[in-house]
C-alpha positions in Angstrom: -19.0 64.4 257.9 -16.7 66.7 256.1 -13.9 64.8 257.6 -15.2 61.6 256.2 -15.4 63.1 252.7 -11.9 64.4 253.0 -10.5 61.0 253.9 -12.4 59.4 250.9 -11.0 62.0 248.6 -7.5 61.4 249.9 -8.0 57.7 249.5 -9.3 58.1 246.0 -6.3 60.2 244.7 -3.8 58.1 246.6 -5.1 54.8 245.3 -6.7 53.6 242.1 -8.4 56.8 241.5 -5.2 58.6 240.9 -4.3 56.4 238.0 -7.8 56.7 236.5 -7.5 60.5 236.7 -4.0 60.3 235.2 -5.2 58.1 232.3 -8.1 60.5 231.6 -5.7 63.5 231.5 -3.3 61.7 229.2 -6.1 60.7 226.9 -7.4 64.2 226.7 -4.0 65.5 225.9 -3.5 62.9 223.2 -6.8 63.7 221.5 -6.0 67.4 221.7 -2.6 66.8 220.3 -3.9 64.7 217.5 -6.4 67.3 216.3 -3.8 69.9 216.7 -1.1 68.1 214.6 -3.4 66.6 212.0 -3.7 69.7 209.7 0.0 70.4 210.1 1.0 66.9 209.1 -1.3 67.0 206.0 0.1 70.3 205.0 3.6 69.1 205.6 3.0 65.9 203.6 1.6 68.0 200.7 4.5 70.3 200.9 7.0 67.4 200.9 5.1 65.8 198.0 5.2 69.1 196.1 8.9 69.5 196.8 9.7 65.9 195.8 7.9 66.2 192.4 10.2 67.9 189.8 8.9 71.0 188.2 9.5 71.1 184.4 9.8 74.6 183.0 9.7 74.7 179.1 12.8 76.2 177.7 11.6 79.0 175.5 15.1 79.8 174.2 15.7 76.5 172.5 13.4 75.9 169.5 12.2 72.4 168.9 13.4 71.4 165.4 11.2 69.0 163.5 12.9 65.8 162.4 13.9 66.0 158.7 14.1 62.8 156.8 16.6 62.6 154.0 14.9 62.6 150.6 16.1 60.9 147.5 18.1 63.1 145.0 16.2 64.6 142.2 17.1 62.9 139.0 17.2 65.1 135.9 14.6 64.2 133.3 16.2 63.3 130.1 14.8 65.1 127.1 14.3 63.0 124.0 15.0 65.0 120.9 12.7 64.1 118.1 14.7 63.5 114.9 13.2 64.4 111.5 12.3 61.5 109.3 15.1 60.5 106.9 14.9 61.9 103.5 15.6 59.7 100.5 18.5 61.4 98.7 19.1 60.8 94.9 21.7 58.3 94.1 24.7 59.8 92.2 25.5 58.4 88.8 29.2 59.4 89.2 31.5 56.3 89.3 35.0 57.0 90.7 37.8 56.2 88.3 41.2 54.9 89.6 43.3 56.4 90.8 41.4 58.6 93.2 43.3 61.8 92.9 43.0 64.1 95.9 45.4 67.0 95.4 47.7 68.7 92.9 51.4 68.2 93.6 51.8 72.0 93.7 50.2 75.2 92.4 51.9 77.0 89.5 52.1 77.7 85.9 52.5 74.9 83.4 55.6 75.9 81.3 55.9 72.6 79.4 52.9 70.4 78.3 52.6 66.7 77.9 53.6 65.6 74.4 54.3 62.0 73.3 52.5 62.0 69.9 54.5 64.9 68.6 58.0 66.3 69.2 58.6 69.4 71.4 61.6 71.6 71.3 64.1 71.2 74.2 65.9 74.5 74.9 68.6 72.9 77.1 69.6 70.2 74.5 68.6 72.3 71.5 66.7 69.5 69.8 63.2 68.1 69.4 62.0 65.2 71.5 58.9 63.9 73.3 57.9 65.1 76.8 56.2 62.4 79.0 54.9 64.8 81.6 54.2 68.4 82.5 56.5 71.0 84.0 55.0 73.2 86.7 56.9 76.3 87.6 57.7 77.0 91.3 60.4 78.5 93.4 63.3 76.3 94.6 62.4 74.7 97.9 58.6 74.7 97.3 57.1 71.6 99.0 55.9 68.9 96.6 52.8 66.9 97.6 51.8 63.3 96.7 48.9 63.6 94.2 47.4 60.3 95.4 47.9 57.8 98.1 50.2 54.9 97.4 53.5 53.2 98.1 56.9 54.7 97.2 58.5 52.2 94.9 61.6 54.3 93.8 63.7 57.1 95.2 66.6 57.7 92.8 68.9 60.1 91.1 68.3 60.0 87.3 71.1 61.1 84.9 68.6 63.2 82.9 65.7 64.1 85.2 67.7 64.5 88.4 66.2 63.4 91.8 63.0 61.4 91.3 60.3 59.8 93.5 58.0 57.3 92.0 54.7 56.3 93.8 52.6 53.3 92.8 48.8 53.6 93.1 45.9 51.3 92.7 44.7 50.3 89.3 48.1 50.1 87.6 48.9 53.8 88.0 52.3 55.4 88.8 53.2 59.0 89.4 56.7 60.4 89.1 58.0 63.6 90.7 61.3 64.7 89.1 63.8 67.7 89.4 63.5 67.5 93.2 66.2 68.6 95.6 68.8 66.0 96.3 67.3 64.6 99.5 63.5 63.8 99.4 61.5 63.4 102.6 60.3 59.8 101.9 61.9 56.4 101.4 61.2 53.3 99.3 58.5 51.0 100.7 56.8 53.9 102.6 53.1 54.2 102.3 52.1 57.8 101.4 48.8 59.6 101.9 47.4 62.0 99.3 48.7 65.5 100.0 51.7 64.3 102.0 55.0 66.2 101.4 57.5 64.0 99.5 60.2 66.5 98.8 60.7 70.0 97.4 61.4 71.7 94.0 65.1 71.7 93.0 67.4 72.1 90.0 68.8 68.6 89.6 67.4 67.8 86.1 70.2 68.1 83.5 68.0 68.1 80.4 65.7 70.9 81.7 68.3 73.0 83.4 67.7 75.9 81.0 64.1 76.2 82.1 63.0 78.1 85.2 62.8 76.1 88.5 60.0 73.7 88.2 58.6 70.2 89.0 58.5 67.6 86.3 55.4 65.6 87.0 54.5 62.5 84.9 51.9 59.7 85.2 51.7 56.2 83.6 49.0 53.6 83.4 50.3 50.0 83.1 53.6 51.4 82.0 52.2 53.7 79.3 52.6 57.5 79.8 49.3 59.4 80.0 48.6 63.1 80.2 48.8 64.2 83.9 46.1 66.8 83.3 43.7 63.9 82.8 45.0 62.3 86.0 44.3 65.5 87.9 40.7 65.6 86.9 
């Protein structure tokens, strides 16, 4: 009996039964391997996923600067100054009279006055005669100024009065500057402003050579001599 069972067993393992047993063993090993490898695979997958994902560490050393937008330049506010209300000024009653005298030809003592209505004694000639101007004492070389603006109409050397400069002004007035040095600083046809230097005091007048150095200054209106002191007012 036992011999029969041994033959059956040998037949089973040598035939189909061998393959069935082999299949069952392989299946058991596969199941055991699956359950053994499953946690490791999951852990490995998680580890790989964690390794693949980049880790961002904030840089604490570099401050994040806020974006600054350019602003428009500040324009200065213009201050408006309030002006006082105009005040009505009284109208002057003074009417200017031609010519408009601005300056005196020079500053000095008058050593000979204007005299056309009566005779005056001339020390150089030793006689009595009229005097159509005034003599103003000054050192030789003292600058002589134009008493009023106008045009130079004559620069000449007179036989009696010496070097002369005549200026024509508005309103028919003329002013003459005599006993100047030989070479004046202006020429005929030149426009002269009031106060402009026209020459300097000299000693060229023959009929007044006995007097101290001076300027002979005369003024006429429409050809008629007038007192220069009135012209100078």
